[in-house]
C-alpha positions in Angstrom: -11.1 67.8 20.8 -11.9 71.0 18.8 -14.9 72.5 19.4 -16.5 72.1 16.1 -15.7 68.1 16.3 -18.3 68.2 19.2 -21.0 69.9 17.5 -20.4 67.8 14.2 -21.2 65.1 16.1 -24.0 66.0 18.2 -26.1 67.6 14.8 -24.9 63.8 13.0 -26.6 62.2 17.0 -29.4 64.5 16.2 -29.4 63.3 12.3 -30.4 59.5 13.7 -32.6 61.0 16.3 -34.8 62.3 13.4 -34.2 58.8 11.7 -35.9 57.9 15.0 -39.0 60.4 14.4 -39.6 59.5 11.1 -39.6 55.5 12.3 -42.6 56.6 14.9 -43.9 58.5 12.2 -44.7 55.9 9.9 -45.9 53.5 12.3 -42.6 51.3 12.7 -42.1 51.3 16.0 -44.7 50.6 18.7 -44.9 51.3 21.9 -43.6 47.4 22.7 -41.0 47.5 20.7 -39.9 50.7 21.8 -39.4 49.2 25.4 -37.6 46.1 24.4 -34.8 47.9 22.8 -34.3 50.5 25.4 -34.5 47.4 27.6 -31.5 45.6 25.1 -29.9 48.8 24.9 -29.7 49.4 29.1 -29.2 45.3 29.7 -27.1 43.7 26.7 -25.1 46.6 24.6 -24.2 49.5 27.2 -22.0 46.8 29.3 -20.5 45.2 26.0 -19.4 48.7 25.4 -18.0 49.4 28.8 -16.6 46.0 29.1 -14.6 46.8 25.6 -13.6 50.2 26.7 -11.2 48.2 29.6 -9.7 45.9 27.0 -6.4 47.8 26.7 -3.3 47.9 28.9 -3.3 49.1 32.4 -1.6 52.8 32.9 -1.0 54.5 36.2 -1.6 57.9 35.3 -4.8 56.7 33.3 -6.3 55.3 37.0 -5.1 58.2 38.7 -7.4 60.4 36.3 -10.0 58.0 36.5 -10.2 57.9 40.1 -9.5 61.9 40.2 -12.8 61.6 37.4 -15.0 59.7 40.7 -13.9 61.8 43.3 -15.3 64.8 41.3 -18.5 63.0 40.4 -19.3 62.1 44.0 -18.7 65.6 45.2 -20.5 67.6 42.3 -23.6 65.0 42.8 -23.4 65.7 46.5 -23.3 70.0 45.7 -25.9 69.9 43.0 -28.2 67.5 45.2 -28.2 69.8 48.0 -28.3 73.0 45.7 -31.8 71.5 44.0 -33.2 70.9 47.2 -32.5 74.6 48.0 -34.0 76.0 44.8 -36.9 73.7 45.0 -37.9 72.3 48.0 -39.9 75.0 49.3 -42.5 74.2 45.6 -46.0 73.4 47.1 -46.9 71.4 44.1 -45.4 67.9 45.1 -45.3 66.5 41.7 -43.9 69.8 40.3 -41.2 69.8 43.1 -40.1 65.7 42.4 -39.9 66.4 38.7 -37.6 70.1 39.1 -35.6 68.0 41.7 -35.0 65.0 39.6 -34.8 66.6 36.0 -32.1 69.6 37.1 -29.7 66.8 39.0 -29.8 63.9 37.0 -28.8 63.7 33.2 -29.2 61.3 30.1 -25.3 60.0 31.0 -26.3 56.3 29.7 -28.5 56.9 26.7 -27.0 60.4 25.2 -23.3 60.2 26.9 -21.8 56.9 26.4 -23.0 57.2 22.6 -22.1 60.8 22.4 -18.3 59.8 24.0 -17.8 56.6 22.2 -18.4 58.9 18.8 -15.8 61.0 19.8 -13.1 59.1 21.9 -13.9 55.6 21.3 -13.2 53.0 23.9 -10.6 55.6 25.6 -13.5 58.2 26.3 -15.9 55.6 27.2 -13.0 54.3 29.8 -13.8 57.3 31.3 -17.1 58.1 31.0 -18.2 54.9 32.8 -17.7 56.6 36.2 -20.0 59.2 35.5 -22.5 56.7 34.4 -21.6 54.5 37.6 -22.6 58.0 39.8 -25.7 58.6 37.9 -27.1 55.1 38.4 -25.4 55.4 42.1 -27.2 58.2 43.0 -30.0 58.1 41.1 -31.4 54.9 42.4 -31.1 56.0 45.8 -31.4 59.5 46.5 -33.1 59.9 43.2 -35.1 57.5 43.4 -36.4 58.5 46.9 -38.1 61.5 45.6 -40.7 59.7 44.3 -41.0 56.4 46.3 -40.2 55.7 49.9 -36.9 53.9 50.6 -36.9 50.4 49.8 -34.3 47.1 50.2 -34.8 46.6 46.4 -33.6 49.9 45.3 -30.1 49.3 46.8 -29.9 45.5 45.1 -30.8 47.6 41.9 -27.5 49.7 41.6 -25.2 46.3 42.9 -26.8 44.3 40.2 -27.2 46.8 37.5 -25.6 45.2 34.4 -23.6 48.6 33.6 -22.5 48.6 37.2 -21.2 44.8 37.3 -19.7 45.9 33.5 -18.0 48.2 35.2 -16.7 46.1 37.9 -15.8 43.5 35.8 -13.9 45.7 33.1 -12.0 47.5 35.9 -11.0 44.0 37.2 -9.6 43.2 33.2 -8.0 46.3 33.7 -6.0 46.2 36.6 -5.2 42.7 36.4 -4.4 42.5 32.4 -6.5 40.1 31.5 -8.1 40.0 28.0 -11.0 38.6 26.8 -10.9 35.4 24.5 -10.5 36.5 21.1 -14.2 35.7 19.8 -15.6 36.7 22.9 -14.0 39.7 22.6 -15.4 40.2 19.0 -18.5 39.6 20.3 -18.7 41.9 22.7 -17.1 44.8 20.2 -19.7 43.9 17.5 -22.6 44.2 20.1 -21.3 47.3 21.9 -21.1 48.9 18.5 -24.7 49.5 17.8 -24.6 51.6 21.1 -24.6 55.1 19.3 -27.0 54.6 16.6 -29.5 52.3 18.1 -29.6 54.8 21.1 -30.3 57.7 19.2 -33.2 56.0 17.2 -34.9 55.4 20.6 -34.5 58.9 21.7 -35.9 60.3 18.5 -38.9 57.5 18.6 -39.4 59.2 21.9 -39.1 62.7 21.0 -41.9 61.9 18.1 -44.7 62.0 20.7 -44.1 65.4 22.2 -47.1 67.1 22.4 -47.0 71.4 22.8 -49.1 72.1 25.7 -48.9 75.4 28.9 -46.6 72.9 30.7 -43.7 73.9 28.4 -44.3 77.7 29.5 -44.3 76.4 33.6 -41.2 78.8 34.9 -40.0 75.7 37.2 -39.4 74.1 34.4 -37.6 76.7 32.8 -35.3 77.2 35.9 -34.6 73.2 35.7 -33.8 73.4 32.3 -31.3 76.1 32.8 -29.6 74.6 35.8 -29.3 71.3 34.4 -28.4 72.1 30.6 -26.0 75.1 32.0 -25.7 75.9 35.5 -24.9 72.8 36.9 -22.4 71.3 34.1 -20.4 74.5 34.8 -20.3 73.7 38.8 -19.0 70.2 37.8 -16.3 72.3 35.4 -15.6 74.0 38.5 -15.0 71.0 40.7 -13.4 68.6 37.9 -10.5 71.7 37.7 -10.0 72.3 41.2 -9.1 68.6 41.7 -7.0 68.2 38.9 -8.8 66.2 36.3 -7.3 66.9 32.9 -7.4 65.6 29.5 -9.8 63.6 28.1 -11.1 62.3 31.6 -12.1 65.7 32.2 -13.7 66.6 28.5 -15.4 62.9 28.9 -16.9 63.6 32.7 -18.1 67.2 31.7 -20.4 66.2 28.6 -21.7 63.3 30.5 -23.0 66.0 33.1 -24.0 68.1 30.4 -26.4 65.7 29.2 -30.0 66.8 28.7 -32.6 65.5 31.9 -32.5 61.7 32.1 -35.5 60.0 30.1 -36.3 57.9 33.5 -38.1 61.2 35.4 -41.1 60.4 33.2 -40.9 56.5 34.4 -40.6 57.2 38.0 -43.5 60.0 37.4 -45.7 57.2 36.0 -45.1 54.7 38.6 -46.5 56.5 41.2 -49.6 57.3 38.9 -48.6 61.1 39.3 -49.2 63.7 35.9 -46.1 63.0 33.5 -46.6 66.0 31.2 -44.3 68.3 33.0 -41.7 65.5 32.8 -42.0 64.6 29.8 -42.1 68.3 28.7 -39.0 69.2 30.4 -37.1 65.9 28.9 -38.0 66.6 25.6 -36.7 70.3 25.6 -33.9 69.8 27.0 -33.0 67.1 24.7 -33.4 69.3 21.9 -32.1 72.1 23.7 -28.8 70.2 24.6 -27.7 70.1 20.7 -26.9 74.1 21.8 -25.8 73.8 25.9 -23.2 70.6 25.4 -21.2 72.3 23.2 -21.4 75.8 25.0 -20.5 74.2 28.5 -17.5 72.7 26.8 -16.5 75.9 25.2 -17.2 78.0 28.7 -15.7 75.2 31.1 -12.8 74.1 29.0 -9.1 74.2 29.5 
């Protein structure tokens, strides 16, 4: 993949986000509509895209790279979780500490990463990208959510019963066994998964349209969060993946997934505990805008 292709695709995706902004400004999408579309994307469209990505012949070398990428993703999450705790763990402002730690670690892998990978590499790229998506769900709904809530049994059920995790398990079974979905069902799954990229970007754009400039955006700790999330931590991931021998599309897709901007769920977690969501909204919005530049930069610096 050439860097120009990546940059062009990101620009196209930001164009789709702009459509989402215009839809919001024209009052065509209300809060409930955005929430409903988000649920459809997370629980219907994304699982279909994932299952469709595994509809390909079994390959030992492909499976080997898949497992290496999985190991690299796991190690990366452990390393950056420790680094984020060391960097932000001393902050006296508990709300800012939570947002900075979560925001620096967790990327928008599902909403932005999967659509970007799908557009760049098709089902082959999504096949490897699900590794980072599984890592996000595993760590975000265990260690990540504990930054905001006390641990509870239902959090682990959320991981195991997450439709994307179920789709990955189903997809792996199909890939390893060599089975395929019946023709009509396969076409339905493909058709549903195909709307993921445009619909995800429009929903993100609708959210970005609600940005209001504030002094929260000038907080130096949020600036450091942006630097870590958009640049430093992804480059740490590049080093780990390289050391493990991850290569080719597996390497590029995993790197792009962890280089995506701050996960929007940081806003939801903050709202759930009735804390000030302004810093979360600020860091999520700015990280998304900056990713237009930082994702190609990370790929250029970490590329093989």
